[in-house]
C-alpha positions, -999 to +999 in steps of 0.1 A: +115+350+383+138+378+395+168+385+375+200+376+392+222+406+404+251+388+414+268+354+401+264+324+394+244+335+368+215+317+351+237+317+321+273+305+335+301+290+323+333+270+334+365+289+325+386+282+302+380+285+265+395+267+233+429+286+228+438+305+194+466+289+169+482+320+168+484+327+211+493+284+215+523+290+189+532+322+210+534+305+238+557+277+225+581+300+207+587+317+243+591+285+258+623+278+233+633+315+239+622+324+200+603+354+216+605+379+248+579+374+274+567+408+269+558+397+229+540+368+250+520+391+271+510+411+244+498+389+223+478+372+257+465+398+258+449+404+225+439+372+227+421+376+255+401+411+246+388+390+216+375+364+238+363+385+264+342+409+237+332+371+224+314+362+260+294+398+261+282+394+224+270+357+236+250+377+261+271+362+292+270+384+325+304+370+335+337+370+314+367+351+324+402+353+302+396+321+287+425+309+310+447+320+283+473+332+301+480+295+313+498+263+301+470+244+325+445+249+347+466+243+381+501+241+375+510+276+363+492+287+400+507+255+417+539+260+409+539+297+416+538+289+454+568+288+474+585+253+477+559+230+453+577+215+431+570+190+402+573+152+407+566+120+390+530+109+397+526+078+422+490+077+411+479+057+382+444+071+368+423+057+339+409+083+311+381+070+294+368+085+262+348+074+229+376+061+215+384+038+243+405+039+277+444+047+279+465+047+318+478+083+326+502+088+357+493+125+359+521+155+370+519+156+404+537+178+432+559+175+457+564+199+490+605+206+493+600+231+523+579+253+540+553+270+518+552+305+513+534+330+487+565+354+472+541+372+447+506+373+438+498+344+416+471+353+394+464+389+409+479+409+379+459+388+355+430+395+370+436+435+371+441+429+332+408+408+330+388+438+347+406+463+328+388+450+293+359+431+306+321+452+308+308+417+322+319+403+357+350+396+355+355+360+367+392+343+376+394+308+387+422+288+409+428+253+414+419+235+446+446+234+477+435+198+479+459+195+450+489+197+468+481+172+489+458+145+468+484+128+442+513+123+467+497+120+499+519+129+530+552+107+515+553+140+490+556+162+516+584+174+531+588+157+567+615+181+578+598+209+574+561+197+584+565+169+610+531+179+615+502+176+589+479+202+609+513+228+602+509+218+562+470+226+557+475+258+581+505+271+557+488+262+529+454+279+536+475+311+548+488+309+510+455+311+494+440+340+519+471+360+510+459+357+473+425+360+479+430+390+497+446+407+471+423+398+445+400+410+464+422+442+467+421+442+432+381+442+428+376+406+425+340+395+435+337+365+416+357+336+424+358+299+414+378+270+429+386+239+406+384+214+430+385+174+416+400+153+439+363+158+462+348+142+431+374+115+423+367+104+461+332+092+446+348+066+428+355+034+444+386+026+421+402+059+427+391+054+463+410+024+464+441+044+449+440+068+475+440+036+500+475+031+482+492+058+487+484+058+528+455+080+528+419+070+541+393+074+514+359+079+544+382+108+565+400+127+532+368+147+522+364+166+558+401+169+560+397+191+523+369+206+539+384+220+566+412+230+544+390+246+518+371+267+541+404+279+560+415+290+521+383+313+516+382+324+552+381+363+556+367+367+522+349+395+512+311+393+521+306+405+486+327+381+468+306+352+456+332+319+456+322+289+435+336+257+433+338+236+406+334+198+410+356+182+380+362+144+370+390+153+350+393+165+316+415+164+286+405+161+247+370+147+254+384+119+282+378+121+318+386+100+347+362+094+373+329+079+375+306+078+403+271+107+415+281+128+443+259+114+465+288+099+490+301+134+496+266+151+488+258+164+522+294+175+533+297+194+498+270+211+503+267+219+538+301+222+555+320+239+526+314+274+536+313+282+493+283+301+476+274+279+448+285+246+429+294+243+394+282+201+393+292+179+362+257+164+350+264+157+310+267+118+311+248+090+330+290+085+350+279+113+367+246+103+384+214+115+396+202+146+409+190+131+444+218+146+460+207+183+451+182+177+482+209+182+505+216+220+486+207+241+516+190+280+513+211+304+503+232+281+476+232+278+441+239+243+420+252+255+386+239+226+363+265+214+338+242+197+311+258+209+282+292+182+272+324+203+265+340+166+255+319+162+222+303+189+197+273+170+192+251+196+204+220+190+227+188+204+223+164+233+242+140+205+247+164+179+267+183+207+287+146+219+301+139+180+309+169+178+329+164+210+344+128+200+353+145+168+367+170+185+390+137+210+403+124+179+419+153+175+445+164+219+444+144+245+441+146+261+403+150+295+417+185+281+433+197+266+401+216+278+371+230+264+337+267+260+324+289+235+301+302+205+321+338+217+324+362+243+308+365+238+270+402+235+272+420+229+306+453+229+287+469+232+254+460+211+230+437+182+226+401+200+221+372+183+213+357+204+192+356+238+172+354+279+185+327+273+165+312+245+181+323+262+212+303+291+205+271+273+198+270+255+228+275+292+247+243+305+228+225+273+235+233+277+275+224+316+272+196+310+249+179+284+274+190+302+303+165+331+292+140+306+285+135+290+316+144+316+342+135+348+320+169+359+317+205+347+316 
């Protein structure tokens, strides 16, 4: 099978990697005012150089900055949008893990006025990554749907946005501007981290959405339109992928349910080039939804869990890739861990050594299945 020259690659990964203790301590010190921002930036840059080398040595054809420059996968980006403010969530989610369950109201967002983009958000971060990576630099950004999902209409200033269409238009414009500047900086591999479409496959979370006055039946179409508007105008040679996540923290997850309720819309009405799909456990459902994957798009199978240090075997992964290939051509499939290894600071489910073993397993399995990583 021919080697892939462009992303997503046969062996890929979602983005975040376990932060070194020294980096975590430096961020805590900076937040307390004990070290200047410039010193934190120097420590972050050193850590990013190291983690980029690690990815390249493992044999990956892409390199992320491990999200080492962020406190969490989403808020460092979203709170830099003008008039997006933190607020208490009205949405209660239940985290599940091998240790049991716990209810949690995740920090949410409100829109306090007209949305704007006062400056580039992750553009400088990408520029640095590009200078230190020999592999293709990949940047991840949180989905624009997050600005709406947890608070719904009530969390959006009615004076600034009497009509929701104007809110969605302005939000998409913020993303288009960021993506344009990333493209101008040389970014050709972008990933949008999308949780809410996966949440809308879960009956309990669909009920929660109804509780905040939204219609879970029509919301996926609204979000598809928003996502398409957000990436409109991207360069033809920029690959945009979407990661579908069911919640990830300290080995715990939020949503259950396969992709079937959104599969046709997901694969055919959202104009991205590929999908990182969580398939590490039975809660993700079967591979049947892949039958909707159109020619020209890629599905990256997240078969290696980041929620436990337990190692998968090559035979097990090959068997599951074979199962998936009954519904989508092997040529349109790839392999990755199911989520990032560290969606925020703290609460890692494994050690760095475990993380390295899992990434090596992805690379070695991909080479044996497709002939290259």
